[in-house]
PDB file of N, CA, C and O in Angstrom:
ATOM      1  N   MET A   1       2.009  24.619 -14.685  1.00  0.00           N
ATOM      2  CA  MET A   1       2.224  24.986 -13.081  1.00  0.00           C
ATOM      3  C   MET A   1       3.280  25.974 -13.053  1.00  0.00           C
ATOM      4  O   MET A   1       4.415  25.940 -13.528  1.00  0.00           O
ATOM      5  N   ARG A   2       2.582  26.984 -12.306  1.00  0.00           N
ATOM      6  CA  ARG A   2       3.478  28.431 -12.064  1.00  0.00           C
ATOM      7  C   ARG A   2       4.411  28.465 -10.822  1.00  0.00           C
ATOM      8  O   ARG A   2       4.108  28.086  -9.690  1.00  0.00           O
ATOM      9  N   PHE A   3       5.800  29.071 -11.298  1.00  0.00           N
ATOM     10  CA  PHE A   3       6.554  29.327 -10.562  1.00  0.00           C
ATOM     11  C   PHE A   3       6.129  29.996  -9.538  1.00  0.00           C
ATOM     12  O   PHE A   3       5.082  30.583  -9.812  1.00  0.00           O
ATOM     13  N   ASN A   4       6.627  30.228  -8.054  1.00  0.00           N
ATOM     14  CA  ASN A   4       6.077  31.150  -7.071  1.00  0.00           C
ATOM     15  C   ASN A   4       7.547  31.124  -6.218  1.00  0.00           C
ATOM     16  O   ASN A   4       8.293  30.164  -6.024  1.00  0.00           O
ATOM     17  N   ILE A   5       7.668  32.387  -5.830  1.00  0.00           N
ATOM     18  CA  ILE A   5       8.532  32.634  -5.217  1.00  0.00           C
ATOM     19  C   ILE A   5       9.058  32.345  -3.728  1.00  0.00           C
ATOM     20  O   ILE A   5      10.176  32.194  -3.235  1.00  0.00           O
ATOM     21  N   ARG A   6       7.680  32.337  -3.212  1.00  0.00           N
ATOM     22  CA  ARG A   6       7.055  31.638  -1.562  1.00  0.00           C
ATOM     23  C   ARG A   6       7.575  30.542  -1.579  1.00  0.00           C
ATOM     24  O   ARG A   6       8.485  30.300  -0.786  1.00  0.00           O
ATOM     25  N   HIS A   7       7.261  29.868  -2.224  1.00  0.00           N
ATOM     26  CA  HIS A   7       7.573  28.466  -2.644  1.00  0.00           C
ATOM     27  C   HIS A   7       8.884  27.895  -2.391  1.00  0.00           C
ATOM     28  O   HIS A   7       9.298  26.989  -1.667  1.00  0.00           O
ATOM     29  N   ALA A   8       9.549  28.925  -3.434  1.00  0.00           N
ATOM     30  CA  ALA A   8      10.848  28.819  -3.726  1.00  0.00           C
ATOM     31  C   ALA A   8      11.854  29.279  -2.133  1.00  0.00           C
ATOM     32  O   ALA A   8      12.877  28.769  -1.676  1.00  0.00           O
ATOM     33  N   ALA A   9      11.102  30.304  -1.697  1.00  0.00           N
ATOM     34  CA  ALA A   9      11.777  30.726  -0.311  1.00  0.00           C
ATOM     35  C   ALA A   9      11.617  29.497   1.121  1.00  0.00           C
ATOM     36  O   ALA A   9      12.355  29.137   2.039  1.00  0.00           O
ATOM     37  N   ARG A  10      10.459  29.220   0.732  1.00  0.00           N
ATOM     38  CA  ARG A  10      10.001  28.041   2.059  1.00  0.00           C
ATOM     39  C   ARG A  10      10.992  27.074   2.001  1.00  0.00           C
ATOM     40  O   ARG A  10      11.627  26.741   3.001  1.00  0.00           O
ATOM     41  N   ILE A  11      11.178  26.574   0.842  1.00  0.00           N
ATOM     42  CA  ILE A  11      12.016  25.314   0.509  1.00  0.00           C
ATOM     43  C   ILE A  11      13.509  25.336   1.039  1.00  0.00           C
ATOM     44  O   ILE A  11      14.169  24.495   1.648  1.00  0.00           O
ATOM     45  N   LYS A  12      13.887  27.016   0.437  1.00  0.00           N
ATOM     46  CA  LYS A  12      15.432  27.219   0.888  1.00  0.00           C
ATOM     47  C   LYS A  12      15.544  26.829   2.541  1.00  0.00           C
ATOM     48  O   LYS A  12      16.242  26.094   3.240  1.00  0.00           O
ATOM     49  N   LYS A  13      14.565  27.658   2.701  1.00  0.00           N
ATOM     50  CA  LYS A  13      14.561  27.885   4.552  1.00  0.00           C
ATOM     51  C   LYS A  13      14.382  26.192   4.771  1.00  0.00           C
ATOM     52  O   LYS A  13      15.372  25.715   5.326  1.00  0.00           O
ATOM     53  N   TRP A  14      13.749  25.598   4.578  1.00  0.00           N
ATOM     54  CA  TRP A  14      13.598  23.937   4.817  1.00  0.00           C
ATOM     55  C   TRP A  14      14.706  23.288   4.420  1.00  0.00           C
ATOM     56  O   TRP A  14      14.849  22.238   5.047  1.00  0.00           O
ATOM     57  N   ALA A  15      15.474  23.480   3.695  1.00  0.00           N
ATOM     58  CA  ALA A  15      16.761  22.591   3.389  1.00  0.00           C
ATOM     59  C   ALA A  15      17.968  23.188   4.465  1.00  0.00           C
ATOM     60  O   ALA A  15      18.748  22.413   5.018  1.00  0.00           O
ATOM     61  N   LYS A  16      18.011  24.760   4.692  1.00  0.00           N
ATOM     62  CA  LYS A  16      18.848  25.055   5.761  1.00  0.00           C
ATOM     63  C   LYS A  16      18.751  24.707   6.708  1.00  0.00           C
ATOM     64  O   LYS A  16      19.722  24.268   7.324  1.00  0.00           O
ATOM     65  N   ASN A  17      17.253  24.770   7.335  1.00  0.00           N
ATOM     66  CA  ASN A  17      16.886  24.231   8.725  1.00  0.00           C
ATOM     67  C   ASN A  17      15.859  22.946   8.972  1.00  0.00           C
ATOM     68  O   ASN A  17      14.719  23.246   9.328  1.00  0.00           O
ATOM     69  N   PRO A  18      16.115  21.811   8.840  1.00  0.00           N
ATOM     70  CA  PRO A  18      15.188  21.044   8.651  1.00  0.00           C
ATOM     71  C   PRO A  18      14.722  20.620   9.745  1.00  0.00           C
ATOM     72  O   PRO A  18      15.525  20.509  10.672  1.00  0.00           O
ATOM     73  N   PRO A  19      13.112  20.209  10.006  1.00  0.00           N
ATOM     74  CA  PRO A  19      12.585  20.075  10.882  1.00  0.00           C
ATOM     75  C   PRO A  19      13.437  18.965  11.710  1.00  0.00           C
ATOM     76  O   PRO A  19      14.319  18.192  11.338  1.00  0.00           O
ATOM     77  N   GLY A  20      12.909  19.158  12.818  1.00  0.00           N
ATOM     78  CA  GLY A  20      13.156  17.996  13.992  1.00  0.00           C
ATOM     79  C   GLY A  20      12.608  16.355  13.791  1.00  0.00           C
ATOM     80  O   GLY A  20      11.648  16.009  13.101  1.00  0.00           O
ATOM     81  N   GLU A  21      13.453  15.520  14.551  1.00  0.00           N
ATOM     82  CA  GLU A  21      12.613  14.438  14.634  1.00  0.00           C
ATOM     83  C   GLU A  21      11.518  13.766  15.032  1.00  0.00           C
ATOM     84  O   GLU A  21      11.035  12.683  14.700  1.00  0.00           O
ATOM     85  N   LYS A  22      11.039  15.083  16.249  1.00  0.00           N
ATOM     86  CA  LYS A  22       9.587  14.983  16.814  1.00  0.00           C
ATOM     87  C   LYS A  22       8.887  15.178  15.938  1.00  0.00           C
ATOM     88  O   LYS A  22       8.045  14.295  15.771  1.00  0.00           O
ATOM     89  N   GLN A  23       8.849  16.424  14.909  1.00  0.00           N
ATOM     90  CA  GLN A  23       7.992  17.204  13.966  1.00  0.00           C
ATOM     91  C   GLN A  23       8.058  16.203  12.876  1.00  0.00           C
ATOM     92  O   GLN A  23       6.935  16.289  12.379  1.00  0.00           O
ATOM     93  N   VAL A  24       8.914  15.025  12.003  1.00  0.00           N
ATOM     94  CA  VAL A  24       8.922  14.474  11.399  1.00  0.00           C
ATOM     95  C   VAL A  24       7.601  13.285  12.045  1.00  0.00           C
ATOM     96  O   VAL A  24       6.470  13.187  11.570  1.00  0.00           O
ATOM     97  N   LYS A  25       8.155  12.487  13.224  1.00  0.00           N
ATOM     98  CA  LYS A  25       7.161  12.102  13.894  1.00  0.00           C
ATOM     99  C   LYS A  25       5.873  12.421  13.973  1.00  0.00           C
ATOM    100  O   LYS A  25       5.021  11.602  13.631  1.00  0.00           O
ATOM    101  N   LEU A  26       5.571  13.554  14.396  1.00  0.00           N
ATOM    102  CA  LEU A  26       4.087  13.981  14.266  1.00  0.00           C
ATOM    103  C   LEU A  26       3.309  14.167  13.568  1.00  0.00           C
ATOM    104  O   LEU A  26       2.113  14.328  13.813  1.00  0.00           O
ATOM    105  N   PHE A  27       4.188  14.187  11.912  1.00  0.00           N
ATOM    106  CA  PHE A  27       3.673  14.780  10.864  1.00  0.00           C
ATOM    107  C   PHE A  27       2.864  13.459  10.168  1.00  0.00           C
ATOM    108  O   PHE A  27       1.727  13.390   9.700  1.00  0.00           O
ATOM    109  N   PHE A  28       4.155  12.232  10.327  1.00  0.00           N
ATOM    110  CA  PHE A  28       3.848  10.889  10.093  1.00  0.00           C
ATOM    111  C   PHE A  28       2.611  10.154  10.886  1.00  0.00           C
ATOM    112  O   PHE A  28       1.646   9.536  10.435  1.00  0.00           O
ATOM    113  N   ALA A  29       2.894  10.373  11.871  1.00  0.00           N
ATOM    114  CA  ALA A  29       1.498   9.775  12.975  1.00  0.00           C
ATOM    115  C   ALA A  29      -0.109  11.000  12.523  1.00  0.00           C
ATOM    116  O   ALA A  29      -1.277  10.617  12.455  1.00  0.00           O
ATOM    117  N   ILE A  30       0.170  11.792  12.397  1.00  0.00           N
ATOM    118  CA  ILE A  30      -1.122  12.399  11.965  1.00  0.00           C
ATOM    119  C   ILE A  30      -1.631  11.818  10.583  1.00  0.00           C
ATOM    120  O   ILE A  30      -2.825  11.623  10.354  1.00  0.00           O
ATOM    121  N   VAL A  31      -0.336  11.489   9.438  1.00  0.00           N
ATOM    122  CA  VAL A  31      -0.678  11.084   8.217  1.00  0.00           C
ATOM    123  C   VAL A  31      -1.827   9.802   8.828  1.00  0.00           C
ATOM    124  O   VAL A  31      -3.051   9.679   8.877  1.00  0.00           O
ATOM    125  N   ALA A  32      -0.777   9.086   9.185  1.00  0.00           N
ATOM    126  CA  ALA A  32      -1.426   7.510   9.600  1.00  0.00           C
ATOM    127  C   ALA A  32      -2.736   7.327  10.136  1.00  0.00           C
ATOM    128  O   ALA A  32      -3.491   6.464   9.688  1.00  0.00           O
ATOM    129  N   ILE A  33      -3.089   8.196  11.196  1.00  0.00           N
ATOM    130  CA  ILE A  33      -4.481   8.624  11.994  1.00  0.00           C
ATOM    131  C   ILE A  33      -5.215   8.556  10.722  1.00  0.00           C
ATOM    132  O   ILE A  33      -5.863   7.540  10.473  1.00  0.00           O
ATOM    133  N   CYS A  34      -5.182   9.437   9.977  1.00  0.00           N
ATOM    134  CA  CYS A  34      -6.042   9.718   8.941  1.00  0.00           C
ATOM    135  C   CYS A  34      -6.295   8.937   7.792  1.00  0.00           C
ATOM    136  O   CYS A  34      -7.304   9.024   7.091  1.00  0.00           O
ATOM    137  N   LEU A  35      -5.192   8.048   7.598  1.00  0.00           N
ATOM    138  CA  LEU A  35      -5.181   7.085   6.805  1.00  0.00           C
ATOM    139  C   LEU A  35      -6.374   5.669   7.479  1.00  0.00           C
ATOM    140  O   LEU A  35      -7.253   4.954   6.997  1.00  0.00           O
ATOM    141  N   VAL A  36      -5.761   5.854   8.751  1.00  0.00           N
ATOM    142  CA  VAL A  36      -6.408   4.598   9.327  1.00  0.00           C
ATOM    143  C   VAL A  36      -8.125   5.077   9.192  1.00  0.00           C
ATOM    144  O   VAL A  36      -8.937   4.288   8.708  1.00  0.00           O
ATOM    145  N   LEU A  37      -8.549   6.486   9.693  1.00  0.00           N
ATOM    146  CA  LEU A  37      -9.778   6.756   9.765  1.00  0.00           C
ATOM    147  C   LEU A  37     -10.844   6.339   8.757  1.00  0.00           C
ATOM    148  O   LEU A  37     -11.920   5.765   8.920  1.00  0.00           O
ATOM    149  N   PHE A  38      -9.973   6.989   7.214  1.00  0.00           N
ATOM    150  CA  PHE A  38     -10.294   7.010   5.815  1.00  0.00           C
ATOM    151  C   PHE A  38     -10.879   5.536   5.586  1.00  0.00           C
ATOM    152  O   PHE A  38     -11.922   5.257   4.993  1.00  0.00           O
ATOM    153  N   ALA A  39      -9.813   4.506   6.296  1.00  0.00           N
ATOM    154  CA  ALA A  39      -9.608   2.668   5.845  1.00  0.00           C
ATOM    155  C   ALA A  39     -11.103   2.378   6.763  1.00  0.00           C
ATOM    156  O   ALA A  39     -11.899   1.564   6.295  1.00  0.00           O
ATOM    157  N   ILE A  40     -11.319   2.850   7.640  1.00  0.00           N
ATOM    158  CA  ILE A  40     -12.497   2.419   8.420  1.00  0.00           C
ATOM    159  C   ILE A  40     -13.651   2.826   7.907  1.00  0.00           C
ATOM    160  O   ILE A  40     -14.613   2.067   7.793  1.00  0.00           O
ATOM    161  N   GLU A  41     -13.664   4.001   7.566  1.00  0.00           N
ATOM    162  CA  GLU A  41     -14.671   4.646   6.782  1.00  0.00           C
ATOM    163  C   GLU A  41     -14.982   4.105   5.527  1.00  0.00           C
ATOM    164  O   GLU A  41     -16.083   4.463   5.108  1.00  0.00           O
ATOM    165  N   ARG A  42     -14.514   3.548   4.990  1.00  0.00           N
ATOM    166  CA  ARG A  42     -14.562   2.654   3.631  1.00  0.00           C
ATOM    167  C   ARG A  42     -14.644   1.426   3.505  1.00  0.00           C
ATOM    168  O   ARG A  42     -14.681   0.903   2.391  1.00  0.00           O
ATOM    169  N   VAL A  43     -14.703   0.486   5.044  1.00  0.00           N
ATOM    170  CA  VAL A  43     -14.790  -0.675   5.012  1.00  0.00           C
ATOM    171  C   VAL A  43     -16.153  -0.589   5.463  1.00  0.00           C
ATOM    172  O   VAL A  43     -17.075  -0.877   4.700  1.00  0.00           O
ATOM    173  N   ILE A  44     -16.425  -0.070   7.100  1.00  0.00           N
ATOM    174  CA  ILE A  44     -17.224   0.015   7.879  1.00  0.00           C
ATOM    175  C   ILE A  44     -18.633   0.777   6.949  1.00  0.00           C
ATOM    176  O   ILE A  44     -19.678   0.129   6.893  1.00  0.00           O
ATOM    177  N   GLY A  45     -18.571   1.854   6.411  1.00  0.00           N
ATOM    178  CA  GLY A  45     -19.458   2.945   6.054  1.00  0.00           C
ATOM    179  C   GLY A  45     -19.444   3.991   7.288  1.00  0.00           C
ATOM    180  O   GLY A  45     -19.103   3.851   8.463  1.00  0.00           O
ATOM    181  N   TRP A  46     -19.990   5.184   6.503  1.00  0.00           N
ATOM    182  CA  TRP A  46     -20.571   6.507   7.004  1.00  0.00           C
ATOM    183  C   TRP A  46     -21.758   5.927   8.236  1.00  0.00           C
ATOM    184  O   TRP A  46     -22.709   5.237   7.868  1.00  0.00           O
ATOM    185  N   PRO A  47     -21.617   6.198   9.310  1.00  0.00           N
ATOM    186  CA  PRO A  47     -22.638   6.047  10.110  1.00  0.00           C
ATOM    187  C   PRO A  47     -23.834   7.031  10.227  1.00  0.00           C
ATOM    188  O   PRO A  47     -23.768   8.254  10.353  1.00  0.00           O
ATOM    189  N   ASP A  48     -24.845   6.315  10.166  1.00  0.00           N
ATOM    190  CA  ASP A  48     -26.409   6.961   9.532  1.00  0.00           C
ATOM    191  C   ASP A  48     -26.329   8.340  10.981  1.00  0.00           C
ATOM    192  O   ASP A  48     -26.624   9.462  10.568  1.00  0.00           O
ATOM    193  N   TRP A  49     -26.032   8.273  12.243  1.00  0.00           N
ATOM    194  CA  TRP A  49     -26.368   9.685  13.528  1.00  0.00           C
ATOM    195  C   TRP A  49     -25.406  10.542  12.918  1.00  0.00           C
ATOM    196  O   TRP A  49     -25.794  11.660  13.258  1.00  0.00           O
ATOM    197  N   LEU A  50     -24.437  10.682  12.256  1.00  0.00           N
ATOM    198  CA  LEU A  50     -23.346  11.639  11.634  1.00  0.00           C
ATOM    199  C   LEU A  50     -24.251  12.380  10.517  1.00  0.00           C
ATOM    200  O   LEU A  50     -24.434  13.596  10.561  1.00  0.00           O
ATOM    201  N   THR A  51     -24.774  11.593   9.564  1.00  0.00           N
ATOM    202  CA  THR A  51     -25.783  12.424   8.451  1.00  0.00           C
ATOM    203  C   THR A  51     -26.701  13.158   9.084  1.00  0.00           C
ATOM    204  O   THR A  51     -27.337  12.586   9.970  1.00  0.00           O
ATOM    205  N   MET A  52     -26.993  14.576   8.797  1.00  0.00           N
ATOM    206  CA  MET A  52     -27.911  15.418   8.799  1.00  0.00           C
ATOM    207  C   MET A  52     -29.226  15.249   8.554  1.00  0.00           C
ATOM    208  O   MET A  52     -29.645  14.534   7.644  1.00  0.00           O
ATOM    209  N   PRO A  53     -30.065  15.996   9.473  1.00  0.00           N
ATOM    210  CA  PRO A  53     -31.287  14.741   8.988  1.00  0.00           C
ATOM    211  C   PRO A  53     -32.165  16.178   7.857  1.00  0.00           C
ATOM    212  O   PRO A  53     -32.086  17.396   8.019  1.00  0.00           O
ATOM    213  N   ASN A  54     -32.832  15.500   6.917  1.00  0.00           N
ATOM    214  CA  ASN A  54     -33.893  16.510   6.091  1.00  0.00           C
ATOM    215  C   ASN A  54     -32.603  16.957   5.126  1.00  0.00           C
ATOM    216  O   ASN A  54     -32.954  17.920   4.444  1.00  0.00           O
ATOM    217  N   THR A  55     -31.589  16.670   4.925  1.00  0.00           N
ATOM    218  CA  THR A  55     -30.497  16.784   3.947  1.00  0.00           C
ATOM    219  C   THR A  55     -30.255  15.682   2.733  1.00  0.00           C
ATOM    220  O   THR A  55     -30.171  14.466   2.898  1.00  0.00           O
ATOM    221  N   PRO A  56     -30.167  16.370   1.512  1.00  0.00           N
ATOM    222  CA  PRO A  56     -29.998  15.012   0.509  1.00  0.00           C
ATOM    223  C   PRO A  56     -28.550  14.598   1.001  1.00  0.00           C
ATOM    224  O   PRO A  56     -27.772  15.447   1.436  1.00  0.00           O
ATOM    225  N   SER A  57     -28.265  13.426   0.923  1.00  0.00           N
ATOM    226  CA  SER A  57     -27.104  13.042   0.904  1.00  0.00           C
ATOM    227  C   SER A  57     -26.141  13.368   1.795  1.00  0.00           C
ATOM    228  O   SER A  57     -24.934  13.197   1.623  1.00  0.00           O
ATOM    229  N   GLY A  58     -26.866  14.018   3.115  1.00  0.00           N
ATOM    230  CA  GLY A  58     -26.405  14.249   3.739  1.00  0.00           C
ATOM    231  C   GLY A  58     -25.302  15.924   4.010  1.00  0.00           C
ATOM    232  O   GLY A  58     -24.642  16.439   4.913  1.00  0.00           O
ATOM    233  N   ARG A  59     -25.695  16.221   2.553  1.00  0.00           N
ATOM    234  CA  ARG A  59     -24.855  17.680   1.893  1.00  0.00           C
ATOM    235  C   ARG A  59     -25.891  19.078   2.701  1.00  0.00           C
ATOM    236  O   ARG A  59     -27.108  18.933   2.586  1.00  0.00           O
ATOM    237  N   VAL A  60     -25.371  20.400   3.501  1.00  0.00           N
ATOM    238  CA  VAL A  60     -25.896  21.344   3.924  1.00  0.00           C
ATOM    239  C   VAL A  60     -26.441  21.990   2.399  1.00  0.00           C
ATOM    240  O   VAL A  60     -25.595  21.857   1.514  1.00  0.00           O
ATOM    241  N   THR A  61     -27.630  22.616   2.000  1.00  0.00           N
ATOM    242  CA  THR A  61     -28.121  23.234   1.575  1.00  0.00           C
ATOM    243  C   THR A  61     -28.850  24.344   1.791  1.00  0.00           C
ATOM    244  O   THR A  61     -30.006  24.121   2.147  1.00  0.00           O
ATOM    245  N   ARG A  62     -28.473  25.680   1.666  1.00  0.00           N
ATOM    246  CA  ARG A  62     -29.087  26.892   2.207  1.00  0.00           C
ATOM    247  C   ARG A  62     -29.509  27.396   0.796  1.00  0.00           C
ATOM    248  O   ARG A  62     -30.111  28.463   0.675  1.00  0.00           O
TER     249      ARG A  62
END
């Protein structure tokens, strides 16, 4: 893993000025929604109406 000066600068900036409580709650809410959607998709499966017709496994080929 290479050291990236941009990441170090961002970490320093974030350490000096951490995000507010609302922003942290928003981040975790978005992550939770994504995890719930992923779990629903794994349990129920991918609906046929969301799969593109005439493509193998729903992937777009050009």
